[in-house]
C-alpha positions in Angstrom: -7.8 71.2 -9.0 -7.5 73.2 -6.0 -5.3 75.8 -5.5 -3.4 74.1 -2.4 -2.5 70.9 -5.0 -1.1 73.6 -7.6 1.0 74.9 -4.6 3.8 72.6 -3.8 4.4 74.8 -0.7 1.1 73.9 0.7 1.7 69.8 0.1 1.8 67.5 3.5 5.2 65.8 3.0 5.4 64.9 7.1 3.2 61.5 6.5 5.6 60.3 3.8 8.4 61.0 5.8 7.4 59.3 8.6 6.6 55.9 6.3 10.1 56.2 4.5 11.8 56.4 8.2 10.0 53.8 9.3 10.9 51.6 6.4 14.6 51.7 6.8 14.2 51.2 10.7 12.4 48.0 10.3 15.1 47.0 7.4 18.0 47.9 9.4 16.3 45.7 12.4 15.3 42.7 10.3 19.5 43.0 8.8 21.1 42.9 12.7 18.5 39.8 13.4 19.5 37.5 10.1 16.0 38.1 9.0 15.4 38.8 5.3 16.7 38.0 2.0 20.1 36.0 2.3 22.6 37.3 0.7 23.9 34.9 -2.2 27.1 32.8 -2.2 28.9 31.5 -4.7 28.5 27.7 -5.5 31.1 25.2 -4.0 33.6 24.3 -6.5 34.5 20.7 -6.6 38.1 20.0 -6.8 39.8 18.9 -9.9 40.5 15.5 -10.2 44.3 14.6 -10.1 45.8 13.5 -13.2 46.1 10.2 -13.9 49.8 9.6 -14.2 51.2 9.5 -18.3 52.7 6.0 -18.8 56.1 6.5 -20.3 56.7 6.2 -24.3 57.9 2.5 -25.1 61.5 3.1 -26.5 62.5 1.4 -29.7 64.4 -1.2 -29.8 68.0 -1.2 -29.4 71.1 -3.3 -30.1 71.0 -5.2 -26.4 67.3 -5.6 -26.4 67.4 -7.2 -30.2 70.0 -9.8 -28.8 69.1 -10.7 -25.2 65.1 -11.8 -26.7 64.5 -15.2 -27.7 63.0 -16.4 -30.8 59.8 -17.8 -28.1 59.6 -14.4 -26.9 59.8 -12.5 -29.9 56.5 -14.8 -31.1 55.2 -14.4 -27.8 55.5 -10.0 -27.9 53.7 -10.2 -31.5 50.8 -12.3 -29.4 50.4 -9.6 -27.3 50.6 -7.2 -29.3 48.0 -8.5 -31.4 45.8 -8.9 -28.1 46.3 -5.3 -27.3 45.3 -4.0 -30.8 42.3 -6.0 -30.4 41.3 -4.9 -27.2 42.0 -1.4 -28.2 44.4 -0.4 -25.7 48.0 0.1 -27.6 50.8 1.4 -25.9 52.5 4.8 -25.6 54.7 5.7 -28.2 56.6 9.1 -29.3 56.9 8.5 -32.7 59.1 11.5 -33.2 61.2 10.6 -30.4 61.9 6.7 -32.2 63.1 8.3 -35.3 65.5 9.8 -33.5 66.5 7.0 -31.6 66.7 4.9 -35.0 68.1 7.1 -37.0 71.9 5.7 -36.8 70.6 2.1 -36.6 67.6 -0.6 -36.5 67.3 -3.3 -34.7 63.8 -5.1 -35.5 63.2 -8.2 -33.6 61.5 -9.8 -35.7 60.6 -9.7 -39.9 56.9 -10.1 -40.8 56.1 -11.6 -44.3 52.5 -10.2 -44.9 50.3 -9.6 -47.9 50.0 -5.7 -49.7 46.5 -5.8 -48.3 46.2 -2.5 -46.9 44.4 -3.6 -44.1 46.8 -5.5 -42.5 49.7 -3.0 -41.7 52.4 -5.5 -39.5 52.8 -2.4 -37.3 49.4 -1.9 -36.1 47.7 -5.1 -35.8 50.9 -6.3 -33.8 50.9 -2.7 -31.9 54.6 -2.2 -32.9 56.9 1.0 -33.7 59.5 2.2 -35.5 62.7 0.5 -35.6 60.3 -3.3 -34.3 59.7 -5.1 -36.8 61.1 -5.5 -40.1 57.7 -5.8 -42.9 58.3 -7.8 -46.4 55.0 -7.5 -47.9 53.8 -9.3 -51.5 50.8 -9.7 -52.5 49.6 -13.5 -51.2 52.7 -13.1 -48.8 54.5 -15.9 -50.4 58.8 -16.0 -51.1 60.8 -15.9 -54.4 64.5 -15.6 -54.1 64.4 -11.8 -53.5 61.7 -12.4 -50.5 64.1 -14.8 -49.1 67.2 -13.1 -49.7 65.3 -9.9 -47.7 64.3 -12.6 -45.0 68.0 -13.5 -44.9 69.4 -10.1 -44.7 67.1 -9.3 -42.1 67.6 -12.3 -39.9 71.5 -13.1 -40.3 72.6 -9.3 -41.0 70.3 -7.5 -39.0 69.9 -10.3 -35.8 66.0 -10.2 -36.3 64.8 -13.1 -34.0 62.0 -14.4 -35.3 60.4 -15.1 -38.7 56.2 -14.9 -39.0 54.3 -15.4 -42.2 51.0 -14.0 -41.9 48.0 -14.3 -44.2 44.4 -13.0 -43.9 40.6 -13.2 -44.6 39.4 -11.9 -48.0 42.6 -11.7 -49.9 42.3 -10.8 -53.5 45.5 -12.8 -54.4 44.0 -15.7 -52.9 40.8 -15.4 -54.9 42.6 -14.6 -57.8 44.2 -17.4 -57.4 41.6 -19.9 -57.1 39.8 -18.6 -60.0 42.9 -18.4 -62.2 43.0 -14.7 -63.1 45.2 -13.7 -66.0 46.3 -10.0 -65.8 49.6 -8.8 -66.9 52.9 -9.7 -64.5 49.8 -10.3 -62.0 49.7 -13.7 -63.7 52.8 -14.8 -62.6 52.1 -13.6 -59.0 49.5 -15.7 -58.6 51.3 -18.5 -60.2 53.1 -19.1 -56.7 50.0 -19.1 -54.9 49.1 -22.4 -57.6 50.5 -24.8 -55.3 48.4 -24.1 -52.4 45.1 -24.4 -54.5 45.8 -27.3 -55.9 46.7 -29.1 -52.4 43.5 -28.3 -51.0 41.2 -31.7 -51.0 38.4 -32.4 -49.8 36.6 -29.3 -49.4 33.3 -29.8 -50.6 31.9 -27.2 -52.9 32.7 -25.0 -55.9 36.5 -24.7 -56.1 36.3 -21.0 -56.9 36.3 -17.6 -55.1 32.5 -18.1 -54.4 33.2 -20.7 -51.9 34.3 -19.1 -48.9 35.6 -22.6 -47.1 37.2 -23.2 -49.9 38.9 -19.9 -49.9 39.7 -20.3 -46.5 41.7 -23.4 -46.9 43.4 -22.1 -49.6 44.8 -19.2 -47.0 46.2 -21.3 -44.2 47.7 -24.0 -47.2 49.6 -21.1 -48.9 50.9 -20.0 -45.5 51.8 -23.6 -44.8 53.7 -23.7 -47.9 55.7 -20.7 -47.6 56.6 -21.8 -44.3 58.3 -24.8 -45.9 59.8 -22.9 -48.9 61.1 -20.8 -46.6 63.1 -24.2 -45.1 63.7 -25.4 -48.8 64.9 -22.4 -50.9 67.2 -21.4 -48.4 70.3 -22.9 -46.6 71.2 -19.9 -43.9 67.9 -19.1 -42.7 67.0 -23.7 -42.3 70.1 -23.5 -40.3 69.4 -20.8 -38.1 66.1 -22.7 -37.7 67.6 -25.6 -37.0 70.3 -23.9 -34.2 67.3 -22.1 -32.7 68.7 -18.6 -33.6 66.0 -17.8 -35.3 62.1 -18.8 -34.9 59.2 -19.7 -37.7 55.8 -19.1 -37.1 52.5 -18.5 -39.2 49.2 -16.7 -38.7 46.3 -15.7 -40.7 44.4 -11.9 -39.8 40.8 -11.9 -39.8 40.3 -8.6 -41.5 36.5 -8.2 -39.9 37.7 -8.7 -36.3 41.2 -8.0 -36.6 42.2 -11.2 -34.9 45.9 -13.0 -35.8 45.2 -16.6 -35.6 48.8 -18.2 -35.0 49.8 -21.1 -37.0 53.0 -22.6 -35.0 
């Protein structure tokens, strides 16, 4: 290395200083003329959509609402509710508010006599809330004196405007009755369904749970006979039905589709 390179005092820095000055001058000119890299701008943010109006929760039944509804309207309300259930568009409900509203009394517009099957809860399949329906449930959806007393209370004392007997497909109690099952207290329970089994005629094939057509026919017949038993065995309900104070209808719920077939 030469002596000039070893001693910084002997370095000639003029060309380097000149180059840096020219670079700074060019950068300033480009900035003033709009030439050069653009300053990054924040991305535009789309405005948030306005929230959809929230539907008001359906209130619990009141004494006034119960008195104003007719038996035909009560049945239509159940039909509409099942249609919503099947479509997956249930009405909004504030169940805590309904607990408060019904704490001092209940005014259901309908009574549903159904099976204990876990797949057929009346409040859900008819899209109803707390205090809207009386739910009387027993395996095989038949009536005895105890259940008739419950329906008399619901209709005569509490003002319910409709009785719906609700059977369902794939019913274990119906199948048990078709097969003549005997098991403890279940034996007597199934005996109430035997008349429906005996009443079904002209269904081809085996008369057992293996024959789906036969089971379906017995299911429908059991609902029909239960409707008849309500009127024959309860003078109170029979009179109310005859005078148009209470409606009476039947239905069969399909556990595979959620649809209720109404039998009027």
